[in-house]
C-alpha positions in Angstrom: -71.5 211.0 -19.4 -71.0 208.5 -22.1 -73.3 205.6 -21.9 -72.5 204.4 -25.2 -69.5 202.1 -24.3 -69.9 198.5 -23.4 -70.8 199.5 -20.0 -74.1 201.2 -20.6 -77.3 199.8 -18.8 -79.1 196.7 -19.9 -82.7 198.0 -20.2 -84.5 195.9 -17.9 -87.1 198.5 -17.0 -89.8 196.7 -19.3 -89.3 193.5 -17.4 -89.8 195.3 -14.0 -93.0 196.8 -15.7 -94.0 193.2 -16.7 -93.7 192.1 -13.2 -91.1 189.6 -14.5 -87.7 191.2 -12.8 -85.5 189.1 -11.1 -85.5 191.8 -8.3 -89.3 192.5 -8.7 -90.3 192.9 -5.3 -87.3 195.1 -4.3 -87.7 197.4 -7.1 -91.4 197.7 -6.5 -91.2 198.4 -2.7 -88.9 201.4 -3.5 -90.4 202.5 -6.7 -93.9 202.9 -5.4 -92.8 204.3 -2.1 -93.5 208.1 -1.5 -91.0 208.6 1.2 -88.0 207.1 -1.0 -89.0 209.3 -3.8 -89.0 212.4 -1.5 -85.7 211.4 -0.1 -84.1 211.4 -3.5 -85.7 214.6 -4.3 -84.3 216.3 -1.2 -80.6 214.7 -1.7 -80.7 216.4 -5.3 -81.7 219.7 -3.8 -79.3 219.7 -1.1 -76.5 218.5 -2.9 -77.2 220.2 -6.5 -76.3 216.9 -7.8 -78.4 216.2 -11.0 -78.8 212.3 -10.6 -79.7 210.4 -7.3 -80.8 206.8 -7.0 -81.3 203.6 -5.1 -79.7 200.5 -6.2 -79.9 196.7 -5.3 -76.3 195.5 -5.3 -75.1 191.9 -4.9 -72.0 190.2 -5.5 -72.5 190.2 -9.1 -75.6 192.7 -9.9 -76.2 196.4 -9.7 -79.9 197.2 -10.3 -81.9 200.6 -10.2 -84.7 200.3 -7.9 -85.5 204.1 -8.2 -84.0 207.1 -9.9 -84.4 211.0 -10.4 -82.3 211.5 -13.6 -82.1 215.3 -14.7 -78.7 214.3 -16.3 -80.8 212.1 -18.7 -78.5 209.1 -18.2 -81.4 206.9 -19.3 -81.1 204.8 -16.1 -84.6 203.9 -14.6 -86.0 201.3 -12.3 -85.2 197.9 -13.2 -82.3 199.0 -15.5 -78.8 197.0 -14.9 -75.2 198.1 -14.9 -72.4 195.9 -15.1 -71.3 195.7 -11.5 -67.5 196.0 -12.2 -68.2 199.5 -13.7 -69.5 200.8 -10.7 -68.1 202.1 -7.3 -71.0 200.3 -5.5 -69.0 196.9 -5.3 -66.2 198.7 -3.3 -69.1 200.0 -1.0 -70.6 196.5 -0.8 -67.3 194.9 0.3 -66.3 197.6 2.8 -69.6 198.9 4.1 -68.1 202.1 3.8 -69.3 205.1 1.7 -67.6 206.6 -1.2 -67.8 210.3 -1.8 -65.8 213.0 -3.6 -66.3 216.4 -5.1 -64.2 216.2 -8.1 -62.7 213.1 -9.5 -59.8 214.6 -11.0 -58.4 216.2 -7.8 -59.3 213.4 -5.4 -56.3 211.5 -4.1 -58.0 208.0 -4.2 -60.2 208.3 -7.4 -58.1 210.6 -9.4 -57.8 208.9 -12.9 -60.1 206.0 -11.7 -61.2 204.1 -14.8 -65.0 204.1 -13.7 -65.1 207.8 -13.3 -63.3 208.1 -16.6 -65.6 205.8 -18.4 -68.9 207.4 -17.1 -67.8 211.1 -17.1 -68.4 211.3 -13.2 -66.9 214.3 -11.6 -68.8 214.4 -8.2 -70.0 211.3 -6.6 -71.4 209.7 -3.5 -72.5 206.2 -2.6 -73.8 205.2 0.8 -74.4 201.6 1.9 -77.8 200.8 2.9 -78.6 198.0 5.4 -81.4 196.0 6.4 -82.7 195.9 10.3 -80.8 192.5 10.5 -77.5 194.1 9.5 -77.4 192.7 5.9 -76.1 194.7 3.1 -79.0 195.7 0.5 -77.6 198.3 -1.8 -76.6 201.8 -2.0 -77.9 205.3 -2.0 -76.1 207.2 -4.9 -75.8 210.7 -5.9 -73.9 211.6 -9.2 -72.9 214.7 -11.3 -70.8 215.6 -14.4 -69.8 218.8 -12.8 -68.0 219.6 -9.5 -70.4 219.8 -6.5 -69.4 220.4 -2.7 -70.8 217.2 -1.2 -67.7 215.7 0.6 -68.7 217.9 3.7 -69.8 216.9 7.4 -73.3 218.1 6.8 -73.9 216.4 3.5 -72.2 213.0 4.7 -74.5 213.2 7.8 -77.6 213.7 5.9 -76.8 211.1 3.2 -76.0 208.3 6.1 -79.4 209.4 7.8 -81.4 208.9 4.6 -79.8 205.7 3.8 -80.8 204.6 7.2 -84.3 205.6 6.8 -84.6 203.7 3.5 -83.2 200.6 5.3 -85.7 201.0 7.8 -88.8 201.5 5.1 -87.5 198.2 3.5 -87.9 196.4 6.8 -91.3 197.8 7.3 -92.4 197.0 3.6 -91.2 193.5 4.2 -93.1 193.0 7.3 -96.2 194.2 6.0 -95.8 192.0 2.8 -95.2 189.0 5.2 -98.2 189.8 7.2 -100.5 190.3 4.0 -99.3 186.8 2.9 -100.0 185.3 6.1 -103.4 186.8 6.4 -104.3 185.7 2.8 -103.0 182.2 3.7 -105.3 182.3 6.8 -108.2 183.4 4.8 -107.6 180.4 2.3 -107.3 178.0 5.3 -110.7 179.3 6.8 -112.4 179.0 3.5 -111.3 175.4 3.1 -112.4 174.7 6.7 -115.8 176.2 6.1 -116.0 174.2 2.7 -115.1 171.2 4.5 -117.9 171.9 7.3 -120.5 172.7 4.8 -119.6 169.2 3.0 -119.3 167.2 6.3 -122.8 168.7 7.5 -124.4 167.9 4.1 -123.0 164.5 4.2 -124.1 163.8 7.6 -127.8 164.7 7.0 -128.4 161.4 5.1 -127.4 159.0 7.8 -129.3 161.2 10.6 -132.4 161.1 8.5 -131.9 157.3 8.0 -131.4 156.7 11.7 -134.6 159.0 12.6 -136.6 156.9 10.3 -135.3 153.4 11.7 -136.1 154.5 15.1 -139.6 155.9 14.3 -140.1 152.3 12.8 -138.7 150.6 15.9 -141.1 152.7 17.9 -144.1 151.0 16.4 -142.8 147.7 17.1 -143.7 145.7 20.4 -140.9 146.6 22.9 -140.3 146.3 26.5 -140.4 149.3 28.8 -136.7 149.5 28.9 -136.5 149.4 25.2 -139.2 152.2 24.8 -136.8 154.2 27.3 -133.8 153.4 25.1 -135.8 154.7 21.8 -136.6 158.0 24.0 -133.0 158.4 24.5 -132.1 157.6 21.0 -134.4 160.1 19.6 -133.4 162.9 22.0 -129.7 162.2 20.7 -130.9 162.4 17.3 -132.7 165.4 17.5 -129.7 167.1 18.9 -127.6 165.7 16.4 -129.8 167.0 13.6 -129.8 170.4 15.2 -126.0 170.2 15.2 -125.9 169.6 11.6 -128.3 172.1 10.7 -126.5 174.9 12.6 -123.0 173.7 11.1 -124.7 173.8 7.6 -126.1 177.0 8.0 -123.0 178.8 9.5 -120.6 177.6 7.0 -123.1 178.6 4.3 -123.4 181.9 5.7 -119.6 182.6 6.1 -119.2 181.1 2.4 -121.7 183.5 0.9 -123.3 186.8 2.0 -124.9 185.6 5.3 -127.9 184.0 5.9 -130.9 184.9 3.5 -134.4 184.5 4.0 -137.3 184.0 1.6 -140.5 185.8 3.1 -143.7 184.0 2.3 -146.9 186.1 2.2 -149.4 185.0 4.7 -146.9 182.5 6.1 -148.4 180.1 8.9 -145.9 181.0 11.4 -147.9 179.6 14.5 -148.0 176.4 12.8 -144.4 176.2 11.9 -143.2 177.0 15.5 -145.8 174.4 16.8 -144.4 171.7 14.6 -140.8 172.3 16.0 -142.0 172.5 19.7 -143.7 169.1 18.9 -140.5 167.8 17.7 -138.6 169.0 20.9 -141.2 167.3 23.1 -140.9 164.2 21.3 -137.1 164.2 21.6 -137.1 165.5 25.1 -140.0 164.2 26.9 -138.4 164.8 30.3 -138.7 168.4 29.8 -142.1 170.6 29.6 -142.5 173.0 26.7 -145.5 175.3 26.8 -146.7 177.4 23.9 -148.8 180.7 24.1 -149.1 181.8 20.3 -151.3 184.5 18.9 -150.1 186.0 15.9 -153.7 187.1 14.8 -153.3 185.0 11.5 -150.7 184.4 8.9 -147.5 186.7 8.9 -145.2 187.6 6.1 -141.8 185.9 6.9 -139.8 183.1 6.3 -141.6 180.6 8.5 -139.0 177.7 8.4 -136.1 180.2 9.4 -137.9 181.8 12.2 -139.2 178.5 13.2 -135.3 177.2 13.3 -134.3 180.2 15.4 -137.3 179.4 17.8 -135.9 175.7 18.0 -132.4 176.8 18.9 -133.8 179.2 21.5 -135.9 176.4 23.1 -133.0 173.8 22.9 -131.0 176.4 24.7 -133.5 177.1 27.4 -133.6 173.2 28.1 -130.2 172.8 28.2 -129.4 175.5 30.6 -132.8 176.1 32.6 -134.2 174.4 35.7 -135.4 170.9 34.5 -138.2 170.8 36.9 -139.7 174.1 35.4 -141.2 174.5 32.0 -139.9 176.3 29.2 -142.6 178.8 27.7 -142.9 180.0 24.2 -145.1 183.1 23.6 -145.7 184.7 20.3 -147.6 187.7 19.4 -147.9 190.4 16.7 -147.9 194.2 18.0 -147.5 197.5 16.4 -146.4 196.2 13.0 -143.8 193.8 14.5 -143.8 190.2 15.5 -142.5 189.3 19.1 -141.5 185.8 20.1 -140.2 185.1 23.6 -138.6 181.9 25.1 -138.5 181.9 28.7 -136.9 179.5 31.3 -136.3 179.6 35.0 -132.9 178.8 36.4 -129.5 180.5 37.2 -129.1 184.0 35.4 -126.5 184.4 32.9 -123.6 186.4 34.2 -123.6 190.0 32.5 -120.1 189.5 31.0 -121.5 186.4 29.1 -124.5 188.2 27.9 -122.5 190.4 26.1 -120.7 187.8 23.8 -123.7 185.2 23.9 -124.8 185.6 20.4 -121.3 185.3 19.1 -120.3 182.0 17.4 -118.9 179.4 19.4 -119.9 180.7 22.4 -120.8 177.6 24.6 -122.9 177.6 27.7 -121.3 176.9 31.2 -123.4 173.8 32.0 -122.5 170.1 31.9 -125.0 169.6 29.2 -123.7 172.1 27.1 -122.3 169.8 24.6 -122.8 171.8 21.5 -120.7 173.9 19.1 -121.9 177.2 20.2 -123.6 178.1 17.3 -127.3 178.0 18.2 -127.9 181.4 19.6 -125.6 182.9 16.9 -127.8 181.4 14.1 -130.9 182.5 15.9 -129.3 186.1 16.0 -128.4 186.1 12.4 -132.0 184.8 11.5 -133.5 187.7 13.2 -131.2 190.3 11.6 -132.0 188.7 8.3 -135.7 189.6 8.8 -134.7 193.1 9.8 -135.0 192.4 13.6 -133.0 191.9 16.7 -132.8 189.4 19.4 -132.2 190.3 23.2 -131.6 188.5 26.5 -132.9 189.5 30.0 -132.5 188.1 33.2 -134.3 188.7 36.6 -136.4 187.1 39.3 -134.9 183.8 38.6 -136.1 183.6 34.8 -134.2 184.2 31.5 -136.0 185.5 28.3 -134.9 185.7 25.0 -136.9 188.0 22.6 -136.8 187.8 19.0 -138.3 191.0 17.5 -138.9 191.5 13.7 -141.2 193.9 11.6 -143.9 192.3 9.7 -142.3 192.2 6.2 -144.4 193.5 3.2 -145.7 190.8 1.2 
């Protein structure tokens, strides 16, 4: 084969290796696919042809996507041949394969200028179609010696392999599209979480200002109706504060490596829990919250995080429990672990709901449930960050959430 004429391939393999080829994605899909490599090797073994390849063929381009070249033609992935000097243009126009054993004796391609220019003796070119029926390119086999390729078995094999390559292209393109979609969704999710974190941060200041203003108003002379309104506003602000904190913590956990804790040796856990319970009592005076705390002294943990988890559990109990019965918070240390229970009376949680209750955005079933469905998820995440667990149990008209974590080393 004489490739030293004006029809020799343009050496665009370097452009492909640099990721800058016009047909980069097509070449890459085929050149990196093990099945396509196996098909080309099988074609050469079955036909005894010494060159096999897959080419991307358009109205004006012939580009090698993958080749096996024992004839040393020097055609590699990305290289291009003038389309007018190939038989593949005819294959593209007619959608029919071209195949002959010996060019000099073939009634159609005897003395054909392309065969003469490249020294082609035996040749096969099979059209490759995508799943939608559009033309992609060709599966080619070439030799400079006579080979028996124009027979029923070889023709059937080549057509089957061309169909398989077309299906492989469709699969690869669908996977690429799905990966792009997934990556886009990830970017959108991150943007949403960043927005949530920023929103939560910016909401903190006005909530704090309102809380301070209402506290100051509470010290002024007010009518009974005014004091009632102050109580309602305090309750709403407490709820707003909880929502903002949960939203912030969830967004930060998603943007980072999850919820982190800073264990404090000899942390006054009992005081931290008592403080959040007092805040809840102030914000929801119509509900009774009792405490039974006995940790036997300070505990090595992150007290603010544990207190936040307890606050979420108590708020959940108030929202979903019987308003005429108290919510009870119990805390104790036993066998190297801390156990905190929040119990309320009321309608039990269905078993199906219990299995997903600690997942984010799982809102309760009552009319009062106006939150984001993050409270229990945050509580569970805080327990896990302490190496602990959280569980729910329903029975005898009561619902009990149990937060258990090992006493952390100082």
